[in-house]
Every structure is written in structure tokens, then in C-alpha cells.
N, C-alpha and C positions, 0 to 999 in steps of 0.2 A: 464454165466456172472459170477456166484459165483464163478466157478472153474477159471478163469482168474483172478479174485480178489485175492483168494488163493495165486497162482501162482506168482501173482504179488507180493505180501506180504512176500512169501517165498523167491523169488530171491533178493529181497530187502535186507532182514536180511542178508543171504547169503552173498551178495556183500559187507554190510557195515562191518561184519566181516572179512572179507578178506582185507578189507582196513585197518582196525584197527589192524590186525596183520602186515601188512607191515609197518604201521609208528612205529609199536615197535621195530622192527628189524632196523630201519634205524637210532634208537637213539644210540648213543654211551653209552658203559657202563659207569658207576661210577666206578673209580679207586680208591681203597682204600688200603693206605699206608701198607706195611707190616712191615714197622721200623719205627713208628711214634714217638718213642724217640729219633732217629737219625735226626739231623736238616744240613742235606747236601743238599742244597740249590745251582740253577745257580748261583746266586748272592753270596753267600758267599764259594763257592768252586769250582764249576764246570768250570765258566767262566774261572779262572786263569788255570786250567789244559789244557783247549782246547786251551787258546790263546799260551799258552808255548809249546805244543805238537803238534797241529792239524792245526791251523790257516795258516801256511806257505804256505800250499797246499789247505785247505779248506776256501776258500774264496772268492769273485767275481774275477772272471780272473785268479784264481788258477786252479792249473793241477785236484786238486781231487773234486769230485762232491760236491755241497753244500756251503753255504755260514756259518760257524759255528762262525761268529763274532758276531752272536746275538743270545739270547735265541730263537726268531720265528726259526731263521735257523737252529739251531742244533736240535730242538726239533722232526722233522719231521723222521730226521735221526736214532736220540739216541732210540727213541721206536721201531726202525725196527729190527727184528732177526739179520741182518747180523753185526750190530753194536756192538753185543753181541759175537759175533764169532769172527769180525776181531780185536776189541779192548779190550774187558774184558776178553777173555779166556786165558786159559795158554799158548795156541798156537796161539795169537795174531800175525798179521802181522802190525799193525798200532802200533805207528806212522811207516811210510813208512821209509827203508832203516835203523832202529832203533831197539833196543831191546824192547820188549813190555813194557807198564809201569809196575811201580810197582805192587807189589800185592795189596798192601794197597789203592793204588790209584783207582786200578782197583775196588778193592772192595768198593771204597765209590762212585764209579760211579755208581755201579751196585747198591746200596743202592738209590742214588738220583732217579735212572730209578723206581725201585721197590718202591718207596715214591710218584708215579705220576710226577716225574719231576719237582718239586717244582720249581718255580722262585724266 
């Protein structure tokens, strides 16, 4: 009987540790801004750039995926690596059928992303 009690105690401890480990891995990592002195936000800069260059296609019913007409619609795409390649890189292919955005604009968008996408 004592062995069963020890076994139960041991299994309980192991299972509780596994549950704790899983809950930690499910949490999102806290983002730390890389350029805290740069005040590039969605409202003061990004919305205008996206409105002028992206929302003709990236809107509800548009040809492109996603609806970039709002912060909540843009963020899931902006935080994805394909956004960096297709919009921010020197070989960017967006905006479609146009040259890449100016380097200074791409740099500002990169700062916004690296500063945790502030609204």
C-alpha cells in the first residue's frame, strides 16, 4: 500500500510539472522594442503608408489577402516573415506592379515592426 501511495505521489508531481511546462510554452513572448526612441506607430505613420500603397488590393473584397484598412487587419500580416521579404527587402515585389517603397519608408516600417507594432 505504501508503494502505491509513493507511486501516486510521484506520478502526480510529474504530471503537474508537465502541465506547468505546457502552460509556459503556450504564453506569448513579451516583445521588447528594439528602437525605443523611435516613435513610429500605426496611427502616426503606418496607416498612411498602407492606405496609399496597399489597400487598393488588401481590403475586404480586394485581390490581395487580408484587410489592411485597420490595425487589427494588418498586424497578423506585418508580423509574418513574408511581409519582411515582400515589402521591406531590397528585392520587394510589393506594392504589386510598382517599384518597392522608398528605402526610408521601408526602414520606418521595419522600425515599427521591431518596436512591437505599436498602435
